[in-house]
N, C-alpha and C positions, 0 to 999 in steps of 0.2 A: 687313608694312611693311619696306622695305629698311633695312638697318642696316650698321654697320661695326665692326670690332674696333679698339679703342684700341691694343692691343699690336701688332697687325699694322700699323697706321698708323705707329707709332713704328719698327717694323722696316723699313718702306720706306726711311726716311731713313738709318738705320744700315746697311742693306743696300747702299744706293748708295755709301756711304763705303767699304765693303768690296769691292764689285764694280767700281766706277768711280772709284777714287781720283784719277786724273788729271783726270777731268771735274769732280769736286768741287773740286779744286785750281784748275782753270781758272776756275770760277765766282767764286773769290776773286781770282784774278790779274787778270781783265779789269777790274774797277773800279780796281784798283791801277795798272794801266797808264795810266789816265786821271787819277786823283786825285794820284798821286805827282808826275808832271810839273807839274801845276797848283800843287802845294805848293812844288816847287822854283822855279817861276816867280814865285810870290807870297809864298813863305816869308820873303823878305827884308823885306817890308812888316810882317809880324807881329813878326819879331825887332826891327825898328826901332821898332815900337810899344812893345814891352817896354823897349827901351833908353831911349826918350824918357820913359816912365813912371818909370823908375828915376832918370833925370837930374832930372826935375821934383821929386822928393822931397816930394810933398804940395802943391806949388804948383799949384793948379787952373788959374790963368790961364796959366802957362807950359806946363802939360800940354795945355791946349786948343789953344794956338798951335802946339805941336810936333806934336800928333796930327792936326790938321785936314788937312794935306796928304797924310797916309797913309790917310785914311778911304776915298778913292776906290778905291785898290788892294785894300783889305780887302773892301769891298762887292762889287767885281767878282769877287774870288775866291769869295766866298760864293755869288754868283749863278751862276757857272760850275759850281761844285761841285753846287749844287742842280739845275741842268739836267742835268748829267752823271749824277747819282744817279737822276733821273727816267727817263732813257733807258736807262741800264745796268741799273737795277732791273727794267725790263720785259724786257730781253734775258735776264737771269739767271733771272727768274721763269719765262719761257717755256722756257728750257733745262731747268730742274728739272721742269716739267710734261711736257715732251717725253720726258725720260728715263723717266718713269713710264708715260705713255700710249702712247708709241711708242718703246720702247727700241731698235728697229732703226735709228732715224734718229740714229745716234751720231756722224756726221761732225762735225768741228770741236767736239767735246765737247758736242754738242747745241745749240750757240750759233748763232743766226740773227738776221737782222733783216728782217722782212717784215710782212705784214698782221697776223699774230697778235700780234707785238710792239707794233705801232702801236695795236691795240685794247686791249692791256694798259696802254699808256701812258694812253689815254683813261679806262679804268676806274680806274686808280690815282689819276688826277687828280680824278675825281668822288668817289672814296672819301675823298680828302683834304678835299674840300669838305664832305662829310657830317660828318666829325669836327670840322672847323672850326665847322660849324653847331652841333654839340653843345656845343662850348666856349662859343659865344656864348650859347646858351640858358641855360647855367648861370652865365655871367659876369654877365649882366644882373641876375638876382635877388640874386646874391652881392654885387654892388656896391650895390644898394638896401639890403640888410640891413646891409652894412658902414657905410653912411652913418647908418642908424638907430642903430647901436651905436657911433657915433663917440666918445661919452663913457663907454662901458661899460668895465669892467675888462679888462685885457689877456687874462686867462684866458678870458673869454667870447668875445672876438674870435678867439682862437686856436682855441677849440672850434668856433665857427661855420665858420671857414675850413676846418678839418679835415673837418667834416661835408660841406661842399660839395665838397671835393676827393675824398672817398671816394665820394660819390654820383655825381660826374662820372666817376670812374674805373670804377665799377660799370656805369654806363650805356654808357660807351665800350666796355668789354670785351664786354658783351652784344650791342651792335650789331655790333661787329667779328666776333663768333662767328656771328651770323646772316647776315652778308654775306661770310663767309670763303670761300665757294665761288664767289663772283662772278668771281674771277680765273681759276681753272681752267675755269669755264663759258665765260668770254669767250675763253680760249685755244682751247678745243675747238671752239667754234662760229664763231670769228672774227667775232663780233658782240658788241655791248655787252650784257652779261648780268649786271650787278651785282645789280640788285634781284630778279632771279629766284631768287637764292640764298636769299632770305627764306623762300620756300615750301619749298625743298628741305631747309633745315636745321630746319624746324619739328619739334619733338620730339627734336632731336639736340644742342641747345645744351650740355647737361651733358656729354655724351660728347666733344664738340668741346673743351670747357673742360678736361676731364681729359687729353685728348691734348696740347693746347697747354701745359698745366702740366708734364706729363712731359717734353715736348720741351725746354722752357726749362730744366728741371732738368738734363737731359743736356747741353745746350749749356753751362750754367753750370759743371758739373763739368769739362768739357773746357777751358773758358775759365780756370778757376782754375789748372789744371795749366800751361797755356800762359803765363798771366800770371806765374806763379812763375818760369818760365824767362826771361821777358822782364825781370823785375825783377833777377834774379840776373845775367843777361847784360848788362843795361844798366849795372849798377853796375860790373861788370868791364870793360866796354868804354869807359865814359864817366865813370868815377869821378873822374878828374882834372879833366874839364870841369865836373862838378857842383861840385867843391871850388873851382875858379877862379871860377865864377859866383857862388858864395856869398861868397867872400872879398872880391872886388872886382867887383861887378856892373856898375858904370859902365864900367870898362875892358874887361870881358869882352864886353859887348854893344855896345861902340863900333863894331865892325865886324860887321855882320849876317852876311855871308858866312862870315867866320871862325868866328862862333859856331855857325852851322849845321854847318860842317865839323867842329868839335870834337865834335859829337854824331852825326857821320855814321854811324859803325859801329853805335851804339845805335839810331839811326833805321832803319837797314837791317834790323836784327834785329827790331824791332817791326813793320816793314812786312811781313816774312815771316810773323810770328805773326798779324798782322791778316788777311793773305790766307787763312791756314788757318782762322781763326775765322769769317771771312765765308763761305767755302765750306762749312764744316761746318754753320753756321746755316742756309744755304740748303737743304742736303740734309735736315737733321733737322726743320726747322720749316716750310719752304715746299713741298717736293716732296710730302710726304704728303697735302696737300690735294687733289692730283690723284687720288690713290688713293681718298680719301674721296668725292670727287665721283663717281668711277667706281663705287663701291659703292652710293651712294645713288641715282644716276641710272640705274644698270644698264649693264653692259658694252655691250649693243646700242645703247643710246641714245648713249653716248659714241662708239662706232664710226660711227654715222650722222652725227653732227655734225662729227667730225674728218675733214677732207678735205685 
């Protein structure tokens, strides 16, 4: 039976960082080029929301009246970010798979937008529906049990909620592992191949879990180092702004644009760090699934489907 090496899979991601650092960086830069302008466009609405909350000082009626006109801008921002994340996620996923399956197609840092990316968008959408369904399946009995335990002690309610949460998490992880090769399969064949992953991953769920766990640990270690830089740099670059906001929040947030400008240098630093974190996460956690698919399906099968 075909198999794959967990350590080799992890080495695929770290190898990409070592051999193609600019491509990995580009995978983080691309989302930032879209998300950051959106934040700059709608960030004033968020700052204004904070300012109005500070001014209301616990007056729920005043808060509702002040916040209502800002809700439209906030929801539009969330909608646009969601759509951008859906499209850009497919593009970056495809780039990572392309770097593994066809490393010679390195132009534009492996980034494209074509049939493969559109199929990945469809696959990710259906995958989201699957996990939404899992949440609903657990939410219904949890709500019924919650009603039955309405008068029960708080400890029992917390214990039941914890059990449902752990069960939902375990089932979600298991389903994700079994469907984890659907994205690279879809990319390689340029056809919807999500549920075909179930058969291909049979008997390999534990190995897939060990790889994913190791990849998350590696990403976490890198993130801790980068976050430490971000915290130290943020305090150094925007310490005065933090102090002013804490000393007189109403005056500080009175002008949203000025408030954003005060944190400008710190925001720029964190944007750079998030770009690095995003690119590294794609290389370490996403790209290796193309290698795993290649190993389990066989090199010849992948070559025949990828055109």
